C-alpha positions in Angstrom: 45.1 -3.6 15.7 41.8 -3.0 14.3 38.4 -3.8 16.1 37.3 -5.0 13.2 38.9 -6.3 9.9 36.8 -7.9 6.8 39.0 -9.8 4.7 39.2 -11.0 1.0 35.7 -9.4 0.0 34.7 -8.1 -3.4 34.3 -4.6 -2.3 31.8 -2.3 -4.6 32.2 1.6 -3.8 30.2 4.2 -5.8 33.3 4.2 -8.1 34.9 1.0 -8.5 35.0 -2.7 -7.4 38.1 -4.5 -6.2 39.6 -7.1 -3.9 40.7 -5.9 -0.9 40.6 -5.8 3.0 38.6 -3.3 5.5 40.2 -2.4 8.5 37.7 -0.7 10.8 38.5 1.2 14.2 36.4 3.2 16.7 33.4 2.7 14.5 34.9 4.2 11.3 37.1 2.8 8.2 40.7 3.1 8.8 42.1 1.3 6.3 41.4 -0.3 2.9 44.0 -2.5 1.7 45.4 -5.9 0.9 46.9 -8.1 4.0 46.2 -5.6 6.6 46.7 -6.4 9.9 44.8 -8.6 12.4 41.7 -7.5 13.8 40.4 -8.4 17.3 37.9 -9.9 15.1 38.3 -11.0 11.8 35.4 -11.5 9.2 36.4 -13.7 5.9 34.4 -12.4 3.2 35.9 -14.5 0.4 33.2 -15.4 -2.1 30.8 -12.6 -0.6 30.2 -9.0 -1.7 31.1 -5.9 0.5 28.9 -2.5 0.2 28.0 0.1 1.8 25.1 -0.3 4.0 21.9 1.4 2.6 20.5 4.8 3.6 16.7 4.8 3.1 15.7 8.4 2.7 12.2 7.7 2.6 10.4 5.6 5.3 7.0 6.3 7.8 8.0 4.8 11.3 5.7 5.7 14.3 4.2 8.3 12.5 0.6 9.0 12.4 -1.3 9.6 8.8 -3.3 12.7 8.5 -6.6 10.5 8.9 -4.8 9.5 12.2 -3.9 6.3 11.3 -0.5 5.0 13.2 2.2 3.0 11.4 2.4 -0.6 12.5 6.2 0.0 12.8 7.8 1.6 15.9 11.4 2.7 15.6 12.5 -0.7 17.2 10.6 -2.9 14.7 11.4 -0.6 11.6 15.1 -0.4 12.0 15.7 -3.9 12.9 13.7 -4.6 9.6 16.1 -2.1 7.7 19.0 -3.7 9.5 17.8 -6.9 8.3 17.4 -5.9 4.7 21.1 -4.4 4.6 20.2 -0.9 5.6 21.8 1.1 7.9 20.4 4.1 8.2 17.1 6.0 7.9 15.7 9.2 7.3 11.8 9.2 8.3 9.1 11.9 8.9 8.4 14.3 12.1 5.1 14.9 10.8 3.5 18.1 11.8 -0.1 17.9 11.6 -2.6 20.5 11.8 -2.6 22.7 15.1 0.9 21.4 15.9 4.1 23.5 16.5 7.4 22.3 15.0 9.4 22.2 18.0 7.3 19.9 19.8 6.8 17.5 16.8 10.4 17.4 16.6 11.2 16.9 20.4 8.6 14.2 20.6 9.9 12.2 17.4 13.4 12.4 18.6 12.3 10.6 21.9 10.9 8.0 20.5 13.8 7.2 18.0 16.3 7.6 21.0 14.7 5.0 23.0 14.2 2.2 20.4 16.4 2.8 17.1 18.9 0.2 16.8 20.8 1.9 13.3 21.5 5.6 12.8 18.7 8.0 11.8 17.9 11.4 10.5 15.0 13.5 10.2 13.1 15.1 7.4 9.9 17.4 8.5 6.6 16.8 7.0 5.0 20.5 6.8 1.0 21.1 7.1 0.2 24.3 8.1 2.4 27.0 7.0 2.6 30.1 9.4 4.5 33.1 10.0 6.4 31.6 13.1 7.4 28.8 11.2 8.7 30.4 8.1 10.7 33.0 10.7 11.4 30.9 13.5 10.9 27.2 13.6 12.0 26.2 10.4 15.6 28.2 10.7 16.1 26.7 13.9 15.2 23.3 12.8 17.4 23.3 9.7 20.3 24.7 11.9 19.7 21.4 14.4 20.3 19.3 11.4 16.7 18.6 9.9 17.8 19.8 6.3 14.9 18.4 4.2 11.2 19.4 4.4 8.4 17.6 2.9 5.4 19.4 1.4 2.3 17.6 -0.2 -0.1 19.0 -3.0 -2.6 16.6 -2.3 -4.6 15.0 0.6 -7.3 17.3 2.4 -5.3 17.8 5.7 -2.0 18.1 4.5 -1.8 20.0 1.1 -0.7 23.5 0.9 -1.2 25.8 -1.9 1.3 27.3 -4.2 1.5 30.5 -2.4 2.8 28.3 0.5 5.2 26.6 -1.5 6.8 29.6 -2.5 7.3 30.8 0.9 8.5 27.2 2.1 11.1 27.1 -0.9 12.1 30.5 -0.1 13.1 29.6 3.2 15.0 26.3 2.3 16.8 28.4 -0.3 17.6 31.2 2.5 18.9 28.6 5.0 20.2 25.7 2.9 17.7 22.9 3.2 15.9 20.5 0.2 12.3 20.3 -0.1 10.7 17.2 -0.8 7.3 17.4 -2.9 4.9 14.7 -3.1 3.2 16.3 -6.4 -0.1 15.3 -7.5 -3.2 17.6 -8.6 -5.4 17.1 -5.6 -8.3 18.4 -7.5 -8.0 16.0 -10.5 -7.9 13.0 -8.2 -10.9 14.3 -6.1 -12.9 14.9 -9.3 -12.5 11.9 -10.7 -12.8 9.9 -7.4 -16.1 11.5 -6.5 -17.5 10.3 -10.1 -16.5 7.0 -9.6 -17.8 6.7 -6.4 -21.1 8.1 -7.5 -20.9 4.9 -9.9 -20.5 2.7 -7.2 -17.0 1.7 -8.1 -15.2 1.6 -4.9 -12.7 -1.8 -5.3 -9.3 -1.0 -4.6 -8.2 -1.0 -8.0 -10.1 2.3 -8.7 -7.5 3.9 -6.4 -5.2 3.9 -9.8 -8.1 5.3 -11.7 -8.5 8.2 -9.4 -4.8 9.0 -9.5 -4.7 9.2 -13.2 -1.1 10.0 -14.4 -2.1 13.3 -15.5 -2.1 14.2 -11.6 1.2 13.2 -11.1 2.3 15.2 -14.5 0.8 18.4 -13.6 1.7 18.6 -10.2 5.5 17.8 -11.2 5.7 20.4 -13.7 4.0 22.9 -11.6 6.5 22.2 -8.7 9.3 22.4 -11.2 8.2 25.8 -12.1 7.8 27.3 -8.6 11.2 25.9 -7.8 12.5 27.6 -11.0 11.0 31.0 -10.2 13.2 31.0 -7.0 16.2 29.3 -8.2 16.4 26.7 -5.7 16.7 22.7 -6.1 13.9 20.4 -5.3 13.0 16.6 -5.0 10.2 15.0 -6.3 9.4 11.7 -4.6 7.9 8.6 -5.2 8.0 9.3 -9.2 5.8 6.3 -10.7 5.4 6.9 -14.5 7.1 7.7 -17.7 5.3 11.1 -18.4 6.7 12.3 -15.2 10.2 11.0 -15.7 9.9 12.8 -19.0 8.7 16.2 -17.4 11.9 15.8 -15.0 14.1 15.0 -17.9 13.4 17.1 -20.1 13.4 20.2 -17.3 16.9 18.9 -16.4 18.0 19.8 -19.8 16.6 23.1 -19.7 18.7 23.7 -16.9 16.1 23.0 -13.5 17.8 21.9 -10.3 15.2 19.3 -9.9 16.2 15.5 -8.5 13.9 12.5 -8.2 13.2 9.5 -6.2 11.4 6.1 -7.6 10.7 2.9 -5.1 10.6 -0.6 -5.2 6.8 -0.5 -6.0 7.2 1.1 -9.1 9.8 -1.5 -10.4 8.1 -4.5 -9.0 4.4 -3.9 -8.8 1.7 -3.7 -11.1 -2.1 -2.2 -11.6 -3.1 -5.7 -12.3 -2.0 -6.4 -8.5 -4.6 -4.0 -7.5 -7.4 -6.0 -9.3 -7.9 -8.8 -6.8 -11.2 -10.2 -5.2 -12.7 -8.2 -2.5 -10.7 -5.9 -0.7 -7.0 -7.7 -1.6 -5.9 -5.2 -3.8 -5.7 -2.6 -0.9 -2.3 -4.2 0.1 -0.9 -3.1 -3.3 -2.3 0.5 -3.1 -0.1 3.4 -2.8 0.2 7.1 -4.2 1.1 7.6 -6.7 0.1 4.4 -7.7 1.6 1.6 -9.6 1.0 1.6 -13.4 1.5 -1.0 -16.0 4.6 -2.9 -17.2 5.7 -0.3 -19.9 5.8 2.1 -17.0 8.1 -0.4 -15.1 10.7 -0.2 -18.0 10.3 3.4 -18.3 11.4 3.9 -14.7 14.3 1.4 -15.0 15.5 3.4 -17.4 14.9 6.5 -15.3 17.3 4.8 -13.0 20.0 4.1 -15.5 20.0 7.5 -17.3 20.2 9.3 -14.0 16.8 11.1 -14.1 16.0 9.0 -11.0 18.9 9.4 -8.7 17.2 7.9 -5.3 15.8 4.6 -5.0 14.0 4.7 -1.4 11.2 2.4 0.1 8.7 5.0 0.9 7.8 2.3 3.7 4.4 3.0 4.7 3.3 0.3 7.1 -0.3 -0.3 7.7 -1.7 -3.1 8.9 -4.4 -5.1 6.8 -7.2 -4.5 9.6 -9.1 -1.9 10.7 -6.6 -0.3 12.7 -4.9 0.2 9.1 -5.7 0.0 5.6 -9.3 -1.0 6.3 -11.0 1.8 8.4 -14.2 0.5 7.7 -13.4 -2.8 7.6 -15.3 -4.4 4.4 -17.0 -1.5 3.6 -13.7 0.6 3.1 -13.8 2.3 -0.4 -10.6 3.1 -2.2 -10.9 6.5 -1.2 -11.1 5.8 2.6 -8.2 3.1 2.7 -4.9 3.9 4.3 -2.5 4.6 1.3 0.7 3.0 1.3 2.8 -0.2 0.9 5.6 -1.7 3.4 9.1 -2.1 1.7 11.6 -1.1 4.1 13.4 -4.5 4.5 13.2 -5.6 0.8 13.9 -2.7 -1.0 18.0 -3.7 -1.3 17.2 -7.6 -1.8 14.6 -6.9 -4.5 17.2 -4.6 -6.5 20.3 -6.6 -5.8 18.8 -9.3 -7.3 16.8 -7.5 -10.6 19.2 -5.0 -11.0 22.3 -5.9 -10.2 22.8 -9.7 -10.7 20.7 -9.5 -13.7 23.3 -6.9 -15.1 20.9 -4.0 -15.6 23.0 -1.9 -13.0 26.8 -2.1 -12.3 27.6 -2.6 -8.8 28.8 1.2 -8.8 25.3 2.4 -10.0 23.7 0.0 -7.4 25.7 1.7 -4.5 25.1 5.3 -5.7 21.2 4.5 -5.9 21.0 2.9 -2.7 23.5 4.6 -0.5 25.8 7.5 -1.8 23.3 9.5 -3.7 20.8 9.9 -0.5 23.7 11.1 1.4 24.8 13.7 -0.8 21.0 14.4 -1.1 20.4 15.2 2.6 23.7 16.1 3.8 25.5 12.9 5.2 28.1 12.5 2.9 30.8 13.5 5.2 29.6 10.1 7.3 27.8 7.7 5.4 26.9 6.6 2.0 30.4 4.8 0.5 33.3 2.6 1.7 36.3 5.0 1.9 38.7 5.7 4.8 37.1 8.2 7.3 33.4 7.1 7.0 31.5 5.4 9.2 31.8 1.6 8.9 28.5 0.8 7.9 28.9 -2.2 5.5 26.4 -5.0 4.3 28.0 -8.2 3.4 26.0 -9.8 0.5 25.9 -13.7 -0.4 25.3 -13.6 -4.4 24.5 -17.3 -4.3 21.8 -16.9 -1.6 18.1 -17.4 -3.0 15.0 -16.8 -1.2 11.2 -16.8 -1.5 9.8 -14.1 0.1 7.6 -14.5 2.9 6.1 -12.3 5.5 6.9 -14.4 8.3 10.6 -14.2 7.8 10.5 -10.7 7.7 11.1 -8.1 10.8 8.2 -5.6 10.4 4.9 -5.5 11.9 2.5 -5.2 8.7 1.6 -8.4 8.8 1.8 -9.4 4.9 4.3 -8.2 2.1 3.1 -7.3 -1.3 6.1 -9.0 -2.9 4.8 -12.6 -1.2 5.8 -15.5 -3.3 8.5 -13.4 -4.9 12.4 -15.3 -5.6 15.1 -13.1 -5.1 19.0 -13.8 -5.5 21.3 -12.5 -3.2 20.8 -11.7 0.4 23.0 -9.9 3.1 24.3 -11.9 5.6 25.9 -9.7 7.9 25.2 -6.2 8.5 27.6 -3.8 10.3 26.7 -0.4 11.8 29.5 2.2 13.4 31.9 -0.9 13.2 29.5 -3.0 15.6 28.1 -6.0 13.8 24.1 -5.8 14.0 23.0 -8.6 11.9 24.6 -11.9 11.8 23.5 -15.6 11.0 20.0 -14.6 10.9 20.3 -13.0 14.4 19.8 -9.8 15.5 22.9 -8.4 17.5 22.2 -5.0 18.2 20.6 -3.1 21.5 17.4 -1.1 21.3 18.5 2.4 21.3 22.1 2.1 20.1 21.0 4.1 17.0 22.5 7.5 16.8 20.5 10.8 15.8 22.6 12.1 12.6 22.3 16.0 12.5 22.5 16.7 8.3 24.4 19.5 7.2 23.5 21.6 3.7 22.4 19.2 1.2 25.2 18.8 -1.8 22.4 19.7 -4.5 22.0 22.9 -2.2 25.7 23.8 -2.4 26.1 23.1 -6.0 23.4 25.6 -6.8 24.7 28.6 -4.9 27.8 28.2 -7.0 25.6 28.2 -9.7 22.9 30.7 -9.6 20.5 31.4 -12.1 18.2 34.2 -10.8 14.7 34.8 -12.3 14.0 38.5 -13.2 11.6 37.9 -9.7 14.2 37.0 -7.8 16.6 39.8 -8.6 14.0 42.2 -7.8 12.7 40.7 -4.5 16.4 40.2 -3.4 16.0 36.4 -3.0 19.6 36.0 -3.8 22.7 37.9 -2.9 23.4 37.2 1.4 21.2 33.9 0.8 23.7 32.2 -1.6 27.0 34.1 -0.3 26.8 32.0 2.9 27.8 28.5 1.0 
């Protein structure tokens, strides 16, 4: 007898769609087929869509920004919100700020998650202070213990690293088997434009988009790709916003670069016009890189369809709309001083289900890959998460494609206080969500206990393994001995 059987559902995996039953035993998928034996509990999913639970691999949870602004969501509220939106695994950031040591940062963050998370989680590391100890000891240890993704910034005064330091991080990642995630914007371009705007008294939120000109994203994306090419290691460019950066990535991939890319809901569903509102209301729509125009939205959709953008994450950055968050100087806050980022953890999947899947833009299989499978492969979780297959964790979202909702923040489960998608009508909603075989959301009610989520040690990411099989060393990497043992271990 199974612990749980899901019957008669329309199942979509990363490869195909069919009607069948799913038998769950001991938290994993034990069988998929027709007329499976009864479970201790049966769920009839006739007329419903059964899909893998989502993986959100870019979410800021219980994390202080470089300016010291704390997220509105802790691990409890964030993972509850994720679960109600059909996401069953999150990978947030243990952030090293100046003066902090990586082992202490990881230990403190792990304690917060273990006490509060209701769904499973892994960690990325944000690196802001590159030291010999970090490169020689701390990063190899963290990677060996299951944190196999490292994020670096090319902008923000207190986070950015220079090209020399990025090469050091890329070298360690290539040797130890980790993915480097890059926030690619040219810091000096942004700083130069922003200073001139402020000198002219142009301080409104809409000028955030002006300061973060597309040129900043294009130049930094190209530079990051070339740095990775020097060492012949894969990188992931996160939250890509516009057509020019997409074309840089597409062209680089065609020329053999091992570059991967991510985008987010805001670049599909918001535009620069949203930032142009009375007073400081436009700050609710400000993120970096900024949302752009309708033409850019269309190009982002195209990037998802042609595979240039293989990861769809929320970049959930939950800051309250007050002096504790978005507006540190109250009504006097300028676009340069406000906290950057928008919330989106709970609505990430419903927005794409409504406007991608149900409109026919995406096939069911493409939806699954963009929201779950590709994340698992990108971050070394493919042996446990990301699909519906025998042997994988039973992380499943059961969707009602006939459900229709008008988005209201009061119906969501984060602690932000607003949503940039207020009033938007979405079609389809996850009505039952299962994590490791346990029903965690049902009938709009949370069924999970605080702290039931488990830490997921990530293995070597699949793109690293693939790159190891197809090395294209540059002249520098040959002479400097960057290959050989580093690649043979895989």
